[in-house]
SEPA-804503 format. One line per 3 residues: number of its first residue (from 0); their letters; for each residue x, y, z of N, C-alpha, C. Coordinates in steps of 0.2 Angstrom, whole numbers, plus 5000, padded with zeros to 4 digits. Layout:
% residues N
NUM> A> X:Y:Z:X:Y:Z:X:Y:Z; ...
END
This chain:
% residues 441
0> XXX> 5100:4867:4983:5096:4870:4989:5089:4872:4986; 5084:4872:4990:5078:4874:4989:5077:4881:4988; 5072:4883:4984:5070:4890:4983:5066:4893:4989
3> XXX> 5065:4899:4989:5061:4902:4995:5055:4906:4991; 5049:4905:4994:5043:4909:4992:5042:4915:4996; 5042:4921:4993:5040:4927:4997:5033:4929:4994
6> XXX> 5028:4930:4999:5022:4932:4997:5021:4940:4999; 5020:4944:4994:5019:4951:4995:5025:4955:4992; 5023:4959:4987:5028:4963:4984:5029:4970:4986
9> XXX> 5027:4972:4993:5028:4978:4995:5036:4979:4998; 5037:4984:5002:5044:4985:5003:5047:4980:5008; 5043:4976:5012:5045:4971:5016:5047:4965:5012
12> XXX> 5042:4963:5007:5044:4957:5003:5049:4958:4998; 5050:4965:4996:5056:4966:4991:5062:4965:4995; 5063:4968:5001:5069:4968:5005:5071:4960:5007
15> XXX> 5066:4956:5009:5067:4949:5010:5070:4946:5004; 5066:4947:4998:5069:4944:4992:5076:4946:4990; 5077:4952:4991:5084:4954:4989:5089:4951:4994
18> XXX> 5088:4951:5000:5092:4948:5005:5094:4941:5003; 5089:4937:5002:5090:4930:5000:5093:4929:4993; 5091:4933:4988:5095:4933:4982:5102:4934:4982
21> XXX> 5104:4939:4986:5111:4940:4987:5115:4935:4990; 5112:4930:4994:5115:4925:4997:5115:4919:4992; 5113:4920:4986:5113:4914:4981:5106:4910:4981
24> XXX> 5101:4912:4984:5095:4908:4985:5090:4911:4979; 5087:4906:4976:5082:4908:4971:5076:4909:4974; 5073:4915:4973:5067:4917:4976:5061:4918:4971
27> XXX> 5055:4916:4973:5049:4917:4970:5045:4922:4973; 5044:4928:4970:5041:4934:4973:5034:4934:4970; 5029:4933:4975:5022:4932:4972:5018:4939:4975
30> XXX> 5015:4942:4970:5011:4948:4971:5005:4948:4968; 4999:4949:4971:4993:4949:4968:4991:4954:4963; 4994:4960:4964:4993:4966:4959:4997:4965:4953
33> XXX> 4996:4969:4948:5001:4969:4942:5008:4972:4943; 5009:4975:4949:5016:4978:4950:5018:4977:4957; 5024:4976:4958:5027:4976:4965:5028:4983:4967
36> XXX> 5029:4984:4973:5030:4991:4976:5025:4993:4982; 5019:4990:4982:5015:4990:4988:5013:4997:4990; 5011:4998:4996:5009:5005:4998:5014:5010:4998
39> XXX> 5020:5009:4999:5026:5014:4999:5026:5017:4992; 5024:5014:4987:5024:5017:4980:5019:5022:4979; 5014:5022:4984:5009:5027:4983:5010:5034:4987
42> XXX> 5015:5033:4992:5017:5039:4996:5021:5044:4992; 5020:5050:4995:5024:5056:4992:5031:5056:4995; 5031:5057:5002:5037:5057:5006:5037:5052:5012
45> XXX> 5043:5051:5014:5043:5046:5020:5046:5050:5026; 5043:5049:5032:5045:5052:5038:5051:5048:5041; 5055:5051:5046:5056:5058:5047:5061:5062:5043
48> XXX> 5064:5058:5038:5069:5062:5033:5066:5066:5028; 5059:5065:5026:5056:5068:5021:5059:5066:5014; 5062:5060:5013:5064:5058:5007:5059:5056:5002
51> XXX> 5060:5057:4996:5055:5055:4991:5054:5047:4991; 5048:5045:4992:5046:5038:4993:5048:5034:4987; 5046:5036:4981:5047:5032:4976:5055:5032:4974
54> XXX> 5058:5037:4976:5065:5038:4974:5069:5033:4978; 5067:5031:4984:5070:5026:4988:5068:5019:4986; 5062:5018:4984:5059:5012:4982:5060:5009:4975
57> XXX> 5060:5014:4970:5061:5012:4963:5067:5008:4962; 5073:5010:4964:5079:5006:4963:5079:4999:4966; 5075:4998:4972:5075:4991:4974:5070:4987:4970
60> XXX> 5065:4991:4967:5060:4987:4963:5064:4985:4957; 5068:4989:4954:5072:4988:4948:5077:4982:4949; 5080:4982:4955:5085:4977:4957:5081:4970:4957
63> XXX> 5075:4970:4960:5071:4964:4960:5070:4961:4953; 5068:4966:4948:5067:4964:4941:5073:4961:4938; 5079:4964:4939:5085:4962:4936:5089:4957:4939
66> XXX> 5087:4955:4945:5091:4950:4949:5090:4943:4946; 5095:4940:4944:5094:4933:4941:5092:4928:4946; 5092:4929:4952:5089:4924:4957:5082:4926:4959
69> XXX> 5079:4931:4956:5072:4932:4958:5067:4932:4952; 5062:4928:4953:5057:4926:4949:5051:4930:4951; 5048:4935:4948:5042:4938:4950:5036:4935:4947
72> XXX> 5031:4934:4951:5024:4931:4949:5019:4937:4951; 5018:4941:4946:5013:4947:4948:5006:4944:4945; 5001:4948:4947:4994:4945:4946:4993:4938:4948
75> XXX> 4996:4936:4954:4996:4930:4956:4994:4929:4964; 4992:4923:4966:4991:4922:4973:4992:4915:4975; 4994:4914:4981:4995:4907:4984:4989:4904:4986
78> XXX> 4988:4898:4983:4981:4894:4984:4982:4889:4989; 4988:4886:4991:4989:4881:4995:4997:4880:4997; 4998:4876:5002:5005:4875:5004:5005:4868:5007
81> XXX> 5008:4863:5004:5009:4856:5007:5016:4855:5009; 5017:4850:5013:5024:4848:5015:5026:4851:5022; 5033:4851:5023:5035:4853:5029:5041:4858:5028
84> XXX> 5044:4861:5034:5049:4865:5033:5055:4862:5029; 5058:4865:5024:5063:4863:5020:5061:4859:5014; 5054:4857:5014:5052:4853:5008:5044:4855:5007
87> XXX> 5043:4861:5005:5036:4863:5004:5034:4863:4996; 5028:4862:4995:5025:4862:4988:5020:4868:4988; 5021:4873:4985:5016:4879:4985:5012:4879:4979
90> XXX> 5006:4880:4979:5002:4880:4973:5000:4888:4972; 5002:4890:4966:5001:4897:4965:4996:4898:4959; 4991:4902:4960:4987:4904:4954:4989:4910:4951
93> XXX> 4990:4910:4944:4993:4915:4940:4987:4918:4936; 4984:4924:4937:4979:4926:4933:4981:4929:4927; 4977:4928:4922:4979:4931:4915:4980:4938:4915
96> XXX> 4985:4941:4912:4986:4948:4911:4982:4950:4904; 4982:4945:4900:4980:4946:4893:4985:4950:4889; 4991:4950:4892:4997:4954:4888:5003:4949:4889
99> XXX> 5006:4948:4884:5012:4944:4884:5018:4948:4887; 5020:4946:4893:5025:4950:4897:5032:4950:4893; 5033:4944:4889:5040:4944:4886:5040:4948:4880
102> XXX> 5034:4951:4877:5034:4955:4871:5033:4962:4873; 5029:4964:4878:5027:4970:4880:5033:4975:4882; 5033:4981:4880:5038:4985:4882:5036:4991:4886
105> XXX> 5029:4991:4888:5026:4996:4892:5025:5003:4888; 5025:5003:4882:5025:5009:4878:5019:5013:4879; 5013:5010:4880:5007:5013:4882:5003:5015:4876
108> XXX> 5005:5013:4870:5001:5014:4864:4994:5011:4864; 4994:5005:4867:4987:5002:4867:4983:5006:4872; 4985:5008:4877:4981:5012:4882:4978:5018:4879
111> XXX> 4982:5021:4874:4980:5028:4871:4974:5027:4867; 4973:5021:4864:4967:5020:4859:4962:5016:4863; 4962:5014:4869:4957:5010:4872:4951:5014:4872
114> XXX> 4945:5011:4870:4939:5014:4870:4936:5016:4877; 4939:5013:4882:4937:5015:4889:4942:5020:4892; 4947:5023:4888:4952:5027:4891:4949:5033:4895
117> XXX> 4951:5034:4901:4949:5039:4905:4942:5038:4908; 4940:5032:4909:4933:5031:4911:4932:5026:4917; 4938:5023:4919:4938:5018:4924:4942:5021:4930
120> XXX> 4940:5021:4936:4944:5024:4942:4950:5020:4943; 4956:5023:4943:4963:5020:4944:4964:5019:4951; 4964:5012:4953:4965:5010:4960:4971:5013:4963
123> XXX> 4977:5014:4960:4983:5017:4962:4982:5024:4965; 4978:5028:4962:4976:5035:4964:4969:5035:4968; 4967:5030:4970:4961:5029:4974:4955:5033:4970
126> XXX> 4955:5032:4964:4949:5034:4960:4950:5042:4958; 4955:5045:4960:4956:5052:4959:4958:5053:4952; 4960:5048:4948:4962:5049:4941:4959:5043:4938
129> XXX> 4958:5043:4931:4955:5038:4928:4959:5034:4923; 4958:5028:4921:4962:5024:4917:4957:5021:4912; 4960:5017:4907:4956:5013:4903:4956:5006:4905
132> XXX> 4953:5001:4901:4953:4994:4902:4960:4991:4902; 4964:4994:4898:4971:4992:4897:4976:4997:4900; 4980:4996:4904:4984:5001:4908:4990:4999:4911
135> XXX> 4994:5004:4913:5000:5003:4917:4998:5005:4924; 4999:5001:4929:4997:5003:4936:4999:5010:4938; 5006:5011:4937:5008:5018:4939:5015:5019:4935
138> XXX> 5018:5025:4935:5023:5026:4930:5029:5022:4931; 5031:5021:4938:5037:5017:4939:5035:5009:4940; 5030:5007:4937:5028:5000:4939:5033:4995:4937
141> XXX> 5034:4990:4941:5038:4984:4939:5035:4978:4940; 5034:4973:4935:5037:4974:4928:5033:4979:4924; 5037:4982:4920:5034:4988:4915:5030:4984:4910
144> XXX> 5024:4981:4912:5020:4977:4907:5013:4980:4908; 5010:4981:4902:5003:4983:4902:4998:4977:4905; 4993:4979:4908:4988:4974:4911:4981:4976:4908
147> XXX> 4977:4971:4907:4970:4972:4904:4966:4970:4910; 4961:4974:4912:4956:4973:4917:4951:4968:4914; 4951:4962:4915:4946:4957:4912:4939:4959:4914
150> XXX> 4938:4962:4920:4931:4963:4922:4928:4970:4918; 4932:4974:4915:4930:4980:4912:4931:4980:4905; 4936:4976:4902:4937:4976:4895:4931:4974:4891
153> XXX> 4929:4978:4886:4923:4977:4882:4924:4970:4878; 4929:4969:4876:4930:4963:4872:4930:4956:4876; 4933:4957:4882:4932:4951:4886:4926:4950:4890
156> XXX> 4922:4955:4891:4915:4954:4894:4910:4953:4889; 4910:4956:4883:4905:4956:4878:4907:4952:4871; 4913:4951:4871:4915:4947:4865:4917:4951:4859
159> XXX> 4916:4957:4859:4917:4962:4853:4918:4969:4856; 4923:4972:4853:4924:4979:4855:4925:4984:4848; 4919:4986:4846:4919:4990:4840:4920:4985:4834
162> XXX> 4922:4988:4829:4924:4985:4822:4931:4982:4823; 4935:4985:4827:4942:4983:4827:4944:4982:4834; 4949:4978:4836:4952:4978:4842:4958:4983:4842
165> XXX> 4956:4989:4844:4961:4995:4843:4967:4994:4847; 4967:4991:4853:4973:4990:4857:4978:4985:4853; 4975:4980:4850:4979:4975:4847:4982:4977:4841
168> XXX> 4978:4982:4837:4981:4985:4831:4987:4989:4833; 4986:4993:4839:4991:4998:4841:4998:4995:4843; 4997:4989:4845:5003:4985:4848:5008:4983:4843
171> XXX> 5014:4986:4842:5018:4984:4837:5022:4977:4838; 5022:4975:4844:5025:4969:4846:5021:4963:4846; 5014:4964:4845:5010:4959:4845:5009:4955:4852
174> XXX> 5009:4960:4858:5009:4957:4864:5002:4956:4867; 4997:4959:4864:4990:4958:4867:4988:4951:4865; 4985:4947:4870:4983:4940:4869:4977:4939:4873
177> XXX> 4971:4940:4870:4965:4939:4873:4963:4932:4875; 4967:4927:4872:4966:4920:4873:4970:4917:4879; 4974:4922:4882:4978:4920:4888:4973:4918:4894
180> XXX> 4975:4912:4897:4971:4909:4902:4974:4910:4909; 4970:4909:4914:4973:4908:4921:4977:4902:4921; 4982:4901:4925:4986:4895:4926:4988:4894:4933
183> XXX> 4989:4887:4934:4991:4885:4941:4998:4882:4941; 5002:4884:4945:5009:4882:4945:5011:4879:4952; 5015:4874:4952:5017:4871:4958:5025:4873:4959
186> XXX> 5026:4876:4965:5033:4878:4966:5036:4874:4972; 5042:4871:4971:5046:4867:4977:5050:4872:4980; 5048:4873:4987:5052:4878:4991:5053:4876:4997
189> XXX> 5059:4878:5000:5061:4876:5007:5058:4880:5013; 5056:4886:5011:5053:4891:5016:5049:4896:5013; 5045:4899:5017:5040:4904:5015:5040:4910:5019
192> XXX> 5040:4916:5016:5040:4922:5020:5033:4926:5018; 5029:4928:5023:5023:4931:5021:5024:4939:5023; 5023:4943:5018:5024:4950:5019:5019:4954:5015
195> XXX> 5012:4953:5017:5007:4955:5013:5004:4962:5014; 5008:4966:5019:5006:4973:5021:4999:4974:5024; 4996:4979:5022:4990:4981:5025:4985:4984:5020
198> XXX> 4978:4984:5022:4973:4988:5018:4972:4994:5022; 4967:4998:5019:4965:5004:5022:4958:5004:5025; 4957:5007:5031:4950:5007:5033:4946:5012:5029
201> XXX> 4940:5010:5027:4935:5014:5023:4931:5018:5028; 4932:5025:5028:4928:5029:5033:4921:5031:5030; 4919:5028:5025:4913:5031:5022:4907:5029:5026
204> XXX> 4908:5023:5030:4903:5021:5035:4902:5026:5041; 4907:5030:5042:4907:5034:5048:4904:5041:5046; 4897:5041:5047:4893:5047:5045:4895:5053:5048
207> XXX> 4898:5053:5054:4900:5059:5058:4905:5063:5054; 4910:5060:5050:4915:5064:5047:4913:5066:5040; 4908:5064:5037:4906:5066:5030:4910:5064:5024
210> XXX> 4914:5059:5025:4918:5056:5020:4913:5053:5015; 4914:5055:5008:4910:5053:5003:4904:5057:5002; 4903:5061:5007:4897:5066:5006:4900:5073:5005
213> XXX> 4905:5075:5008:4908:5082:5007:4915:5081:5003; 4915:5085:4998:4921:5085:4993:4927:5086:4996; 4928:5090:5001:4934:5092:5004:4936:5088:5010
216> XXX> 4933:5083:5011:4935:5078:5016:4939:5072:5013; 4945:5072:5014:4949:5067:5011:4953:5062:5016; 4954:5056:5013:4958:5051:5018:4965:5053:5017
219> XXX> 4970:5051:5021:4977:5052:5021:4980:5050:5015; 4978:5044:5013:4981:5041:5007:4979:5045:5000; 4973:5047:5000:4971:5051:4995:4975:5058:4995
222> XXX> 4976:5060:5001:4980:5066:5001:4987:5065:4999; 4990:5059:5000:4997:5058:4998:4997:5058:4990; 4992:5056:4987:4992:5056:4979:4991:5063:4977
225> XXX> 4987:5067:4980:4986:5074:4978:4992:5078:4979; 4996:5077:4984:5001:5081:4986:5008:5079:4982; 5007:5073:4979:5013:5070:4975:5013:5073:4968
228> XXX> 5019:5075:4966:5020:5078:4960:5018:5074:4954; 5018:5067:4955:5016:5063:4950:5009:5061:4950; 5005:5064:4955:4999:5062:4956:4994:5065:4951
231> XXX> 4987:5064:4953:4982:5067:4948:4982:5074:4947; 4984:5078:4952:4984:5085:4951:4991:5089:4951; 4996:5084:4950:5003:5087:4949:5005:5090:4955
234> XXX> 5003:5088:4961:5005:5090:4968:5002:5096:4970; 4996:5098:4967:4993:5104:4969:4986:5103:4973; 4986:5105:4979:4980:5104:4983:4975:5109:4981
237> XXX> 4969:5107:4979:4963:5111:4977:4957:5110:4981; 4954:5116:4983:4948:5116:4987:4942:5117:4982; 4937:5113:4983:4931:5113:4979:4926:5119:4983
240> XXX> 4923:5123:4979:4923:5123:4972:4928:5128:4969; 4931:5132:4973:4936:5137:4971:4942:5135:4967; 4944:5129:4968:4950:5127:4965:4957:5130:4968
243> XXX> 4956:5134:4973:4962:5137:4976:4965:5133:4981; 4971:5134:4983:4974:5130:4989:4971:5131:4995; 4970:5127:5000:4967:5128:5006:4970:5133:5011
246> XXX> 4966:5137:5014:4969:5142:5019:4970:5139:5025; 4966:5134:5027:4966:5130:5033:4965:5123:5032; 4968:5119:5036:4967:5111:5036:4967:5108:5042
249> XXX> 4963:5103:5043:4963:5100:5049:4964:5092:5048; 4968:5089:5052:4970:5082:5051:4967:5079:5058; 4963:5074:5056:4960:5070:5062:4963:5063:5062
252> XXX> 4966:5062:5068:4969:5055:5069:4965:5050:5071; 4967:5044:5071:4964:5038:5074:4957:5037:5071; 4956:5038:5065:4949:5037:5062:4948:5029:5060
255> XXX> 4944:5026:5064:4943:5019:5063:4948:5015:5067; 4953:5018:5071:4958:5015:5075:4956:5016:5082; 4959:5012:5087:4958:5013:5094:4951:5014:5096
258> XXX> 4946:5010:5092:4939:5011:5093:4936:5004:5094; 4933:5002:5099:4931:4996:5100:4925:4993:5095; 4922:4998:5092:4917:4997:5087:4920:4995:5081
261> XXX> 4927:4997:5079:4930:4996:5073:4936:4992:5074; 4942:4995:5074:4948:4992:5075:4951:4995:5082; 4951:4990:5087:4953:4992:5094:4961:4994:5094
264> XXX> 4965:4992:5089:4972:4993:5090:4975:4999:5088; 4980:5001:5090:4984:5008:5087:4988:5006:5081; 4987:5010:5076:4991:5009:5070:4998:5010:5070
267> XXX> 5000:5013:5075:5008:5014:5076:5011:5020:5072; 5008:5021:5066:5011:5026:5062:5007:5033:5060; 5000:5033:5062:4996:5038:5060:4998:5045:5063
270> XXX> 5001:5045:5069:5004:5051:5072:5009:5054:5068; 5013:5050:5066:5019:5052:5062:5017:5054:5055; 5013:5050:5051:5011:5052:5044:5007:5058:5044
273> XXX> 5002:5059:5049:4998:5065:5049:5003:5071:5050; 5008:5071:5055:5013:5076:5055:5017:5077:5049; 5019:5072:5046:5022:5073:5039:5018:5076:5034
276> XXX> 5012:5074:5034:5007:5077:5029:5006:5085:5030; 5006:5087:5037:5005:5094:5039:5011:5098:5037; 5017:5095:5038:5023:5098:5036:5023:5099:5028
279> XXX> 5021:5094:5024:5021:5094:5017:5016:5100:5015; 5011:5101:5018:5006:5107:5017:5010:5113:5018; 5014:5114:5023:5017:5120:5025:5023:5121:5020
282> XXX> 5026:5116:5018:5031:5117:5013:5029:5119:5006; 5023:5117:5004:5019:5119:4998:5016:5126:4999; 5013:5127:5004:5009:5133:5005:5010:5135:5013
285> XXX> 5015:5139:5014:5017:5142:5020:5012:5145:5024; 5007:5148:5020:5002:5152:5024:4996:5148:5026; 4996:5142:5024:4990:5138:5026:4991:5136:5034
288> XXX> 4986:5137:5037:4985:5135:5045:4984:5127:5045; 4988:5124:5049:4987:5116:5050:4986:5114:5057; 4981:5111:5058:4979:5108:5065:4979:5101:5065
291> XXX> 4982:5097:5069:4982:5090:5070:4978:5088:5076; 4972:5085:5076:4968:5083:5081:4971:5076:5083; 4973:5075:5089:4976:5069:5091:4974:5066:5098
294> XXX> 4973:5060:5099:4971:5057:5105:4977:5058:5110; 4983:5056:5107:4990:5057:5111:4995:5056:5105; 5001:5058:5106:5006:5057:5101:5011:5051:5103
297> XXX> 5011:5047:5098:5015:5041:5099:5021:5041:5094; 5026:5045:5095:5032:5046:5091:5037:5042:5094; 5038:5035:5092:5042:5031:5096:5048:5029:5092
300> XXX> 5049:5030:5086:5055:5028:5082:5061:5033:5082; 5066:5031:5079:5072:5036:5079:5071:5042:5076; 5072:5048:5079:5071:5054:5076:5064:5056:5076
303> XXX> 5059:5052:5078:5052:5054:5077:5050:5060:5082; 5052:5060:5088:5050:5065:5093:5053:5072:5090; 5059:5072:5088:5062:5078:5085:5058:5080:5079
306> XXX> 5056:5076:5075:5052:5078:5069:5045:5081:5071; 5042:5079:5076:5036:5082:5079:5037:5089:5082; 5043:5089:5085:5045:5096:5088:5046:5101:5082
309> XXX> 5050:5098:5077:5051:5103:5072:5045:5105:5068; 5040:5100:5067:5034:5102:5064:5030:5108:5068; 5031:5107:5075:5027:5112:5079:5031:5119:5079
312> XXX> 5038:5118:5080:5042:5124:5081:5044:5128:5075; 5046:5124:5070:5048:5127:5064:5043:5129:5059; 5038:5124:5058:5033:5125:5053:5026:5128:5056
315> XXX> 5025:5128:5062:5019:5131:5065:5013:5126:5065; 5014:5120:5065:5009:5115:5065:5006:5115:5072; 5000:5115:5072:4996:5116:5079:4994:5108:5081
318> XXX> 4996:5106:5087:4994:5100:5089:4988:5101:5095; 4982:5098:5094:4977:5099:5098:4974:5092:5101; 4975:5091:5107:4973:5084:5110:4965:5084:5111
321> XXX> 4962:5082:5106:4955:5081:5106:4953:5076:5100; 4947:5073:5101:4945:5068:5096:4938:5071:5093; 4938:5074:5088:4932:5077:5085:4926:5072:5085
324> XXX> 4920:5075:5086:4914:5071:5086:4911:5071:5079; 4912:5077:5076:4908:5078:5070:4911:5083:5065; 4910:5082:5059:4912:5087:5054:4906:5089:5050
327> XXX> 4905:5095:5049:4899:5098:5045:4901:5102:5040; 4897:5103:5035:4898:5107:5029:4893:5113:5028; 4896:5119:5026:4891:5124:5024:4889:5122:5016
330> XXX> 4883:5121:5015:4881:5119:5008:4883:5124:5003; 4883:5131:5005:4884:5136:5000:4891:5137:4998; 4896:5137:5003:4903:5138:5002:4907:5132:5002
333> XXX> 4904:5126:5004:4908:5120:5005:4913:5120:5011; 4913:5125:5015:4918:5126:5020:4916:5121:5026; 4921:5118:5029:4920:5113:5034:4920:5116:5041
336> XXX> 4917:5113:5045:4917:5115:5053:4919:5108:5056; 4924:5108:5060:4926:5102:5064:4923:5104:5072; 4919:5099:5074:4917:5100:5081:4920:5095:5086
339> XXX> 4922:5098:5091:4926:5094:5096:4925:5097:5103; 4927:5093:5108:4927:5095:5115:4934:5099:5117; 4933:5105:5119:4939:5108:5121:4943:5105:5127
342> XXX> 4949:5103:5126:4952:5100:5132:4953:5104:5138; 4953:5110:5137:4954:5115:5143:4948:5116:5147; 4943:5118:5143:4936:5120:5146:4931:5115:5147
345> XXX> 4932:5109:5143:4927:5104:5143:4921:5105:5139; 4921:5111:5136:4915:5113:5132:4916:5111:5125; 4910:5110:5121:4910:5108:5114:4911:5115:5111
348> XXX> 4916:5115:5106:4918:5120:5102:4919:5118:5095; 4922:5123:5091:4922:5121:5084:4928:5125:5080; 4930:5123:5075:4935:5127:5071:4933:5126:5063
351> XXX> 4934:5131:5059:4933:5130:5052:4939:5128:5048; 4938:5124:5043:4943:5122:5039:4941:5121:5032; 4946:5123:5027:4944:5122:5020:4945:5115:5018
354> XXX> 4949:5111:5021:4950:5104:5020:4951:5100:5026; 4948:5094:5026:4949:5089:5032:4952:5083:5029; 4958:5081:5033:4961:5075:5031:4960:5069:5036
357> XXX> 4958:5064:5035:4956:5058:5040:4962:5053:5040; 4966:5053:5045:4971:5048:5046:4968:5041:5048; 4966:5038:5043:4962:5032:5043:4967:5026:5046
360> XXX> 4963:5021:5049:4967:5015:5052:4970:5011:5046; 4975:5008:5047:4978:5003:5043:4977:4996:5046; 4973:4992:5042:4971:4986:5044:4973:4980:5040
363> XXX> 4973:4974:5043:4975:4968:5039:4971:4968:5033; 4974:4965:5027:4971:4964:5021:4965:4960:5021; 4960:4961:5016:4954:4958:5016:4955:4950:5015
366> XXX> 4960:4948:5012:4961:4941:5010:4965:4937:5015; 4967:4940:5021:4971:4937:5026:4969:4930:5028; 4962:4930:5029:4959:4923:5032:4960:4918:5027
369> XXX> 4959:4919:5021:4960:4914:5015:4967:4912:5015; 4971:4917:5015:4979:4915:5014:4981:4911:5020; 4979:4913:5026:4981:4910:5032:4979:4902:5032
372> XXX> 4973:4901:5029:4970:4894:5028:4974:4891:5023; 4976:4894:5018:4980:4891:5012:4987:4889:5015; 4990:4893:5019:4996:4892:5022:4996:4887:5028
375> XXX> 4991:4887:5031:4990:4883:5037:4993:4886:5043; 4992:4893:5043:4995:4897:5049:4989:4900:5052; 4990:4903:5058:4985:4906:5062:4985:4914:5062
378> XXX> 4979:4917:5063:4979:4924:5064:4977:4926:5072; 4979:4932:5074:4977:4934:5081:4970:4937:5081; 4968:4939:5086:4962:4942:5087:4960:4948:5083
381> XXX> 4965:4951:5080:4964:4957:5076:4965:4956:5069; 4966:4949:5067:4967:4947:5060:4974:4948:5058; 4979:4949:5062:4986:4950:5060:4989:4942:5060
384> XXX> 4994:4941:5056:4997:4934:5056:5000:4933:5063; 4999:4928:5066:5001:4926:5073:5008:4924:5073; 5012:4926:5077:5019:4923:5078:5020:4919:5084
387> XXX> 5025:4915:5085:5025:4910:5090:5026:4914:5097; 5031:4919:5096:5033:4923:5102:5035:4930:5100; 5031:4935:5101:5032:4942:5099:5039:4944:5101
390> XXX> 5042:4942:5107:5048:4944:5110:5054:4940:5107; 5053:4934:5108:5059:4929:5106:5059:4927:5099; 5053:4926:5096:5053:4924:5089:5048:4928:5085
393> XXX> 5050:4935:5084:5045:4939:5081:5044:4938:5073; 5047:4933:5070:5046:4932:5063:5043:4925:5062; 5043:4921:5067:5041:4914:5066:5033:4913:5066
396> XXX> 5030:4911:5061:5023:4910:5062:5021:4903:5066; 5015:4901:5066:5013:4895:5070:5014:4889:5066; 5017:4889:5060:5019:4884:5056:5027:4884:5055
399> XXX> 5030:4879:5057:5038:4879:5055:5039:4880:5048; 5044:4884:5047:5046:4885:5040:5043:4891:5036; 5037:4894:5040:5034:4900:5037:5035:4906:5041
402> XXX> 5037:4911:5039:5039:4917:5042:5035:4923:5040; 5035:4928:5045:5031:4934:5044:5035:4940:5044; 5034:4945:5040:5037:4951:5040:5033:4957:5038
405> XXX> 5034:4963:5041:5030:4969:5040:5024:4970:5043; 5020:4974:5041:5014:4976:5044:5009:4971:5045; 5009:4966:5041:5004:4960:5042:5005:4956:5048
408> XXX> 5011:4957:5051:5012:4954:5058:5009:4958:5064; 5011:4964:5063:5008:4969:5068:5009:4976:5066; 5006:4981:5068:5007:4988:5065:5014:4990:5067
411> XXX> 5017:4993:5061:5024:4995:5062:5025:5000:5056; 5031:5004:5056:5032:5008:5051:5037:5005:5046; 5039:5009:5041:5043:5006:5035:5050:5004:5038
414> XXX> 5054:5007:5042:5060:5005:5044:5060:4998:5048; 5055:4998:5052:5053:4992:5056:5052:4986:5051; 5048:4987:5046:5046:4982:5042:5052:4979:5038
417> XXX> 5056:4984:5036:5062:4982:5032:5067:4978:5037; 5067:4980:5043:5072:4976:5048:5069:4969:5049; 5062:4969:5050:5059:4962:5051:5060:4958:5045
420> XXX> 5059:4961:5039:5060:4957:5033:5067:4954:5032; 5072:4958:5034:5079:4955:5034:5080:4949:5039; 5076:4950:5045:5076:4945:5050:5073:4938:5047
423> XXX> 5067:4939:5044:5064:4934:5041:5068:4930:5036; 5071:4934:5032:5076:4931:5027:5081:4927:5030; 5084:4930:5035:5089:4926:5039:5087:4919:5041
426> XXX> 5081:4919:5044:5078:4913:5047:5076:4908:5042; 5074:4911:5036:5072:4906:5030:5079:4903:5028; 5084:4907:5027:5090:4904:5025:5093:4899:5030
429> XXX> 5092:4900:5036:5094:4894:5041:5090:4888:5040; 5084:4888:5038:5080:4882:5036:5083:4879:5030; 5085:4883:5025:5088:4880:5019:5095:4877:5020
432> XXX> 5099:4880:5024:5105:4877:5026:5105:4870:5030; 5100:4870:5034:5099:4864:5038:5097:4858:5033; 5093:4860:5028:5090:4855:5024:5095:4853:5018
435> XXX> 5098:4859:5015:5102:4858:5009:5109:4859:5008; 5112:4861:5014:5119:4862:5014:5120:4870:5012; 5126:4872:5010:5128:4878:5008:5125:4881:5002
438> XXX> 5123:4887:5001:5120:4890:4996:5125:4890:4990; 5122:4890:4984:5126:4890:4978:5127:4897:4976; 5133:4899:4973:5135:4906:4971:5130:4909:4966
END
């Protein structure tokens, strides 16, 4: 029986890979970053249960690493797909880590001596914490293998890093390999599942909200890292310049979404994640006033409406139906003012806040057009991967044998993404059975 190629190591890709592996199918899990886990690994809690995100995800990540039927290809991307359903040949470009994964234990001794330690913004923490040129993406990374940033590493960019290669000397296993090259491999697979997740809208171009200019204006994902116990501030929210916790916070929804100038679609989840983040504030700092500015509430999932009611009635979160037009800052105190049209009077009014959190749009990844071309599948008008029939065939792409799962197909939350991933795995398994008989044990 042929193998299956799963593209994307987020929660949807992980679920699809595990479902197929448990059926005896060999799976190639391709992830462009150094670790699987995706966006869920960056979250503090999940709604509506408020369970620890990484506590749910980490065991599944470990299962992927340990499963004999799953081969992980991190730092990799799919460059082409030839053939037909049941008999594909996928071209995968594997970028050099410059670390031998078979030798590295992830001890971190190399990172401790890197000459650029603490000088490069860490992407996982959205630049709120710094790393070196050699680093582990995050504490629970899978595989637990160090990675060298070839664009930042002094030795790789200049040919020399001081008198000695400190990272190489520090590695007791001899895992550092500056001669490692990119390589291209060809995989014979019977079906493909695309689960590439989403990217985050950058609000720095929206001058009206002051992101990038005002220190106390944060995006929702930056907030997730700040409120997380394993984040750069150990879970403590701090207002500049006082370093005290905020006395009042404003959450602005639909930033970059439901906007014909930017992303016209609804992200499906920002109503809920803004509510979750406000509840997290109240759990950490019960005396903090929280206001959520929303266009309307779209709490459509199981237990979602009850969660919103609980936030309002038990935690005292204020929901205000208004779309702010501007955020200004007092240069002296750094205190923020949110300007909006009062829904009752129709007059422009304002409220002050110590911190403003922007619930930014979740958008298709920057590389979706290139991947769609490589796979020979289509995108819709919003750059999501197009399915044949959203109602009858919600996991089938426009090319037979290639299936779609998770947010990259259309906006959805984590439970929906996981359910769709299992559906895509089931359809991929059907393709294999038609071509190759029963699965091996």
